[in-house]
C-alpha positions as CSV (number, residue, x, y, z in Angstrom):
1,X,0.0,0.0,0.0
2,X,1.5,3.3,-1.1
3,X,-0.1,6.7,-0.9
4,X,1.0,10.4,-0.8
5,X,0.0,11.9,2.5
6,X,-2.5,14.8,2.5
7,X,-1.6,18.0,4.3
8,X,-4.1,17.3,7.1
9,X,-2.3,14.1,8.2
10,X,-0.7,14.4,11.6
11,X,2.6,16.3,11.4
12,X,5.9,16.1,13.3
13,X,6.8,19.7,12.3
14,X,6.6,22.4,9.7
15,X,9.9,23.1,7.8
16,X,11.0,26.7,7.2
17,X,14.1,27.8,5.2
18,X,15.3,31.1,6.6
19,X,16.3,34.0,4.3
20,X,19.8,35.5,4.3
21,X,21.6,38.6,2.9
22,X,23.1,36.7,0.0
23,X,19.7,35.7,-1.5
24,X,16.9,37.4,-3.4
25,X,15.5,38.8,-0.1
26,X,18.6,40.9,0.6
27,X,16.8,44.3,0.1
28,X,13.7,43.1,2.0
29,X,15.3,41.0,4.6
30,X,13.9,42.7,7.7
31,X,10.3,42.6,6.5
32,X,10.3,38.9,5.4
33,X,12.1,37.9,8.6
34,X,9.4,39.6,10.6
35,X,6.7,37.7,8.7
36,X,8.5,34.4,9.1
37,X,9.0,35.1,12.8
38,X,5.3,35.5,13.1
39,X,4.7,32.2,11.2
40,X,7.2,30.3,13.4
41,X,5.8,31.7,16.6
42,X,2.2,30.8,15.7
43,X,3.1,27.3,14.6
44,X,5.2,26.6,17.7
45,X,2.0,26.9,19.8
46,X,0.6,23.8,18.0
47,X,3.7,21.8,17.0
48,X,7.4,21.9,16.4
49,X,9.0,24.0,13.8
50,X,12.2,22.9,11.9
51,X,14.1,26.0,10.8
52,X,17.0,25.8,8.4
53,X,19.4,28.7,9.0
54,X,22.5,29.8,7.1
55,X,24.9,29.8,10.0
56,X,25.3,29.4,13.8
57,X,25.1,33.1,14.5
58,X,21.8,33.3,12.7
59,X,20.6,30.4,14.7
60,X,21.4,32.0,18.0
61,X,20.0,35.4,17.2
62,X,16.8,33.9,15.7
63,X,16.2,31.6,18.6
64,X,16.5,34.6,21.0
65,X,14.1,36.7,18.9
66,X,11.5,33.9,18.6
67,X,11.5,33.3,22.3
68,X,11.0,37.0,23.0
69,X,8.1,37.0,20.6
70,X,6.4,34.2,22.5
71,X,7.4,31.1,20.6
72,X,7.5,27.9,22.6
73,X,11.2,27.2,23.1
74,X,10.7,23.4,23.3
75,X,9.0,23.5,19.9
76,X,11.9,25.1,18.0
77,X,14.4,23.0,16.1
78,X,17.3,24.5,14.1
79,X,19.7,23.1,11.5
80,X,22.5,24.9,9.8
81,X,22.8,24.4,6.0
82,X,23.3,26.6,2.9
83,X,20.3,27.5,0.9
84,X,19.4,29.7,-2.1
85,X,15.9,30.9,-1.1
86,X,13.0,30.5,1.3
87,X,10.5,28.4,-0.7
88,X,10.5,25.2,1.4
89,X,7.2,24.0,-0.3
90,X,9.2,23.4,-3.4
91,X,12.6,22.2,-2.2
92,X,11.4,20.4,1.0
93,X,10.7,16.6,1.1
94,X,7.4,15.0,0.1
95,X,5.8,12.7,2.6
96,X,4.4,9.3,1.6
97,X,3.1,6.2,3.5
98,X,4.4,2.8,2.3
99,X,3.0,-0.3,4.1
100,X,1.9,1.9,7.1
101,X,5.4,3.4,7.5
102,X,6.3,7.0,6.6
103,X,8.9,7.8,4.0
104,X,10.3,11.1,2.5
105,X,10.9,11.7,-1.2
106,X,13.5,14.1,-2.5
107,X,13.1,15.3,-6.1
108,X,15.1,17.6,-8.3
109,X,14.5,21.3,-7.7
110,X,15.6,23.5,-10.6
111,X,14.3,26.9,-9.5
112,X,11.0,26.5,-11.4
113,X,12.4,25.4,-14.7
114,X,15.7,27.2,-14.4
115,X,14.5,30.6,-13.6
116,X,16.6,31.1,-10.5
117,X,19.7,29.6,-8.9
118,X,18.8,26.5,-6.9
119,X,21.8,24.3,-6.4
120,X,21.9,24.6,-2.6
121,X,18.1,24.2,-2.3
122,X,18.2,21.1,-4.5
123,X,20.8,19.6,-2.2
124,X,19.2,20.6,1.1
125,X,17.1,17.5,1.9
126,X,20.2,15.3,1.4
127,X,22.3,17.6,3.5
128,X,19.8,17.4,6.3
129,X,19.6,13.7,5.9
130,X,23.4,13.4,6.3
131,X,23.0,15.4,9.5
132,X,20.5,12.8,10.8
133,X,17.5,15.1,10.5
134,X,15.2,12.4,9.2
135,X,13.8,9.6,11.2
136,X,12.1,8.1,8.1
137,X,14.0,6.9,5.0
138,X,14.8,9.7,2.4
139,X,14.7,8.5,-1.2
140,X,16.3,10.8,-3.8
141,X,15.0,10.8,-7.3
142,X,17.4,12.9,-9.4
143,X,15.7,12.0,-12.6
144,X,12.5,13.9,-12.0
145,X,11.8,17.6,-11.4
146,X,8.9,17.9,-9.0
147,X,7.8,20.7,-6.6
148,X,5.5,20.4,-3.7
149,X,3.5,23.4,-4.7
150,X,2.4,21.6,-7.8
151,X,0.8,18.7,-6.0
152,X,-2.5,18.5,-4.1
153,X,-3.8,15.1,-2.9
154,X,-6.8,13.8,-1.1
155,X,-4.6,11.1,0.5
156,X,-6.7,8.4,-1.3
157,X,-4.7,8.3,-4.5
158,X,-6.2,11.3,-6.3
159,X,-3.9,14.2,-7.4
160,X,-5.1,17.7,-8.4
161,X,-2.6,19.6,-10.5
162,X,-2.2,22.0,-13.5
163,X,-1.2,21.2,-17.0
164,X,0.7,24.5,-17.2
165,X,3.2,23.3,-14.5
166,X,3.5,19.6,-14.6
167,X,3.4,19.3,-18.4
168,X,5.7,22.3,-18.9
169,X,8.7,21.3,-21.0
170,X,11.0,23.3,-18.7
171,X,10.5,20.5,-16.0
172,X,10.5,17.0,-17.5
173,X,10.6,17.2,-21.3
174,X,11.3,13.5,-21.5
175,X,7.9,12.6,-20.1
176,X,4.5,13.1,-21.7
177,X,1.2,13.1,-19.8
178,X,0.9,9.3,-19.7
179,X,4.6,8.9,-18.7
180,X,4.3,11.4,-15.9
181,X,1.1,9.8,-14.6
182,X,2.9,6.4,-14.6
183,X,5.7,8.0,-12.6
184,X,3.3,9.6,-10.1
185,X,1.7,6.2,-9.6
186,X,5.0,4.5,-9.0
187,X,6.4,7.0,-6.6
188,X,3.4,8.5,-4.8
189,X,0.6,5.9,-5.2
190,X,-1.4,8.3,-7.4
191,X,-3.9,6.3,-9.5
192,X,-6.1,9.3,-10.6
193,X,-4.9,12.7,-11.8
194,X,-7.3,15.6,-12.1
195,X,-5.7,18.0,-14.6
196,X,-6.7,21.7,-14.6
197,X,-6.2,23.4,-17.9
198,X,-7.2,27.0,-16.8
199,X,-6.2,29.3,-14.1
200,X,-3.2,31.5,-13.4
201,X,-2.0,34.4,-11.3
202,X,-0.1,37.4,-12.6
203,X,3.4,37.7,-11.0
204,X,3.6,33.9,-10.4
205,X,7.0,32.4,-11.2
206,X,5.9,28.8,-10.8
207,X,3.9,28.2,-14.1
208,X,0.6,28.0,-12.1
209,X,1.3,25.9,-9.1
210,X,-2.0,24.4,-7.9
211,X,-1.4,25.6,-4.4
212,X,-2.1,29.2,-5.6
213,X,-5.4,28.3,-7.2
214,X,-7.3,25.3,-5.8
215,X,-6.7,23.1,-2.7
216,X,-8.1,20.0,-1.0
217,X,-9.5,20.8,2.4
218,X,-10.6,17.2,2.9
219,X,-11.1,14.3,0.5
220,X,-14.4,15.7,-0.7
221,X,-13.9,19.5,-0.5
222,X,-12.0,21.9,-2.7
223,X,-11.3,25.6,-1.9
224,X,-10.5,27.7,-4.9
225,X,-9.9,31.3,-6.0
226,X,-12.7,33.1,-7.8
227,X,-12.4,36.4,-9.5
228,X,-15.6,38.5,-9.3
229,X,-14.3,41.5,-11.3
230,X,-15.1,41.2,-15.0
231,X,-12.6,44.0,-15.7
232,X,-9.7,42.1,-14.1
233,X,-7.4,40.3,-16.5
234,X,-7.8,37.1,-14.5
235,X,-11.6,36.9,-14.8
236,X,-11.9,34.7,-17.9
237,X,-9.2,32.2,-16.9
238,X,-10.4,31.8,-13.4
239,X,-14.1,31.5,-14.5
240,X,-12.9,28.7,-16.9
241,X,-11.1,27.0,-14.0
242,X,-14.3,27.3,-11.9
243,X,-16.2,25.5,-14.6
244,X,-13.6,22.8,-14.7
245,X,-13.8,22.3,-10.9
246,X,-17.6,22.0,-11.2
247,X,-17.2,19.2,-13.7
248,X,-14.7,17.2,-11.5
249,X,-16.0,14.1,-9.8
250,X,-15.0,12.1,-6.8
251,X,-14.5,8.3,-7.1
252,X,-18.1,7.6,-6.4
253,X,-19.2,9.9,-9.1
254,X,-20.4,12.7,-6.8
255,X,-19.3,16.3,-7.4
256,X,-16.8,17.9,-5.0
257,X,-18.0,20.4,-2.4
258,X,-16.6,23.7,-3.7
259,X,-15.7,26.6,-1.5
260,X,-15.0,29.8,-3.4
261,X,-12.4,32.1,-1.9
262,X,-12.7,35.8,-2.5
263,X,-10.6,38.0,-4.8
264,X,-8.4,40.6,-3.1
265,X,-7.9,44.0,-4.7
266,X,-4.8,44.0,-7.0
267,X,-1.5,44.3,-5.2
268,X,1.4,45.9,-7.0
269,X,5.2,46.0,-6.4
270,X,6.0,49.4,-4.9
271,X,9.2,49.7,-6.9
272,X,8.3,48.8,-10.5
273,X,4.5,48.5,-10.3
274,X,4.2,44.9,-11.6
275,X,1.3,42.9,-10.2
276,X,1.9,40.5,-7.3
277,X,0.3,37.1,-6.9
278,X,-2.0,37.7,-3.9
279,X,-4.1,34.6,-3.2
280,X,-6.1,33.2,-0.3
281,X,-5.6,29.6,-1.6
282,X,-2.1,29.6,-0.3
283,X,-3.2,28.6,3.2
284,X,-1.3,26.1,5.5
285,X,-2.9,23.2,7.4
286,X,-1.1,22.3,10.6
287,X,-2.1,20.2,13.7
288,X,-5.2,21.9,15.0
289,X,-5.1,25.0,12.9
290,X,-5.1,26.6,9.5
291,X,-2.9,29.6,8.8
292,X,-4.4,31.8,6.1
293,X,-2.6,34.5,4.1
294,X,-4.2,38.0,4.3
295,X,-3.3,41.2,2.6
296,X,-4.9,44.1,4.6
297,X,-7.8,43.9,2.2
298,X,-11.5,44.1,2.7
299,X,-11.8,40.5,1.3
300,X,-9.6,39.2,4.2
301,X,-12.6,38.7,6.5
302,X,-14.6,36.8,3.9
303,X,-11.6,34.6,3.2
304,X,-11.2,33.7,6.9
305,X,-15.0,33.0,7.1
306,X,-14.7,30.6,4.1
307,X,-11.7,28.8,5.7
308,X,-13.8,28.4,8.9
309,X,-16.5,26.8,6.8
310,X,-13.9,24.4,5.3
311,X,-12.2,23.6,8.6
312,X,-14.8,23.9,11.4
313,X,-12.7,21.8,13.8
314,X,-9.5,23.9,13.5
315,X,-8.4,27.4,14.6
316,X,-8.3,29.8,11.7
317,X,-5.3,32.2,12.0
318,X,-4.6,35.1,9.7
319,X,-1.0,35.8,8.6
320,X,-0.2,39.1,6.9
321,X,1.6,38.1,3.7
322,X,2.1,41.4,2.0
323,X,5.8,41.0,2.4
324,X,5.9,37.5,1.0
325,X,4.2,38.3,-2.3
326,X,7.0,40.9,-3.0
327,X,9.0,37.8,-4.1
328,X,6.0,36.2,-5.8
329,X,5.0,33.6,-3.3
330,X,2.8,33.4,-0.2
331,X,2.3,31.5,3.0
332,X,2.1,27.9,1.8
333,X,5.0,28.4,-0.5
334,X,7.3,29.2,2.5
335,X,6.4,26.0,4.4
336,X,6.6,22.2,4.1
337,X,4.9,19.8,6.5
338,X,6.9,16.9,7.8
339,X,4.5,14.0,8.5
340,X,4.4,12.2,11.8
341,X,7.3,9.8,12.1
342,X,9.6,11.5,9.7
343,X,11.6,14.0,11.8
344,X,14.5,13.1,14.1
345,X,13.9,15.7,16.9
346,X,17.4,15.2,18.3
347,X,19.2,15.7,14.9
348,X,22.7,17.0,14.8
349,X,23.5,20.3,13.0
350,X,24.9,20.5,9.5
351,X,28.3,22.1,9.6
């Protein structure tokens, strides 16, 4: 029995990769660190946080700051390792269950089809493994490019994804649709792929990662972004995506319960004016709570209400992500869940 674990499975920790002055965040380091400190502090109230930091000095300073901010000291885990960027969703390991035992999968990460440097991010899971970070086996698959933000599963063998990303020739040109589906079945236990043809966000560097557009909340529920402004350039594409979602069926033939997420007003980069990819679909499920990105927008309240409808048994916690979209991601993109039984909590540090 092999299956990719859904995000709502019990977690050992959430993985964060901390920014540094030698990366793309250099000019915005203080504002992104403040956001990540909020994220880490909130998560620590529910479960451990594994934070990958660039050096020992950063570790010591960060630990002190987090404790001052109210983070639970016993929930903080730190490892030192080089990284290129902060997007743990795409360079972190993917959790599966094989014969009732958890495992981690490590795929090639190429900076979203070669757009950005990614050598250290691509090696990060293996470096952490060498340091003893993983309690579960880590299997590396250097022959396949795959990013966590491109994958949404119900935990029962169904995958939701986009053609624009997984079939993009800048990822795995050696595989066609059938070949990729065979590989997903072999590695992740996926026996049903729901492909979305429509949907995008301006300012997105990922070729339409599914986690910016539509998400599983449980095996029968999908939350998705809906644009209600006919004058917005996204209107037609997202309306087409909504129609596709309405046509999708569960294994028993019933339609999915669909929860529409509101559309925030456009956000623009303050320096050059290009549009930024603000989306409420980029939420994070943790043990007992859901963290929801917000943007100081009138639609924030409706987004939080929609999430409460989707997750009535979990706390709903807003996280201001106006800083995160400055580098074209949001909350979910910064994080990767580590399923129960995968993290060695007493791991040594990477030197």
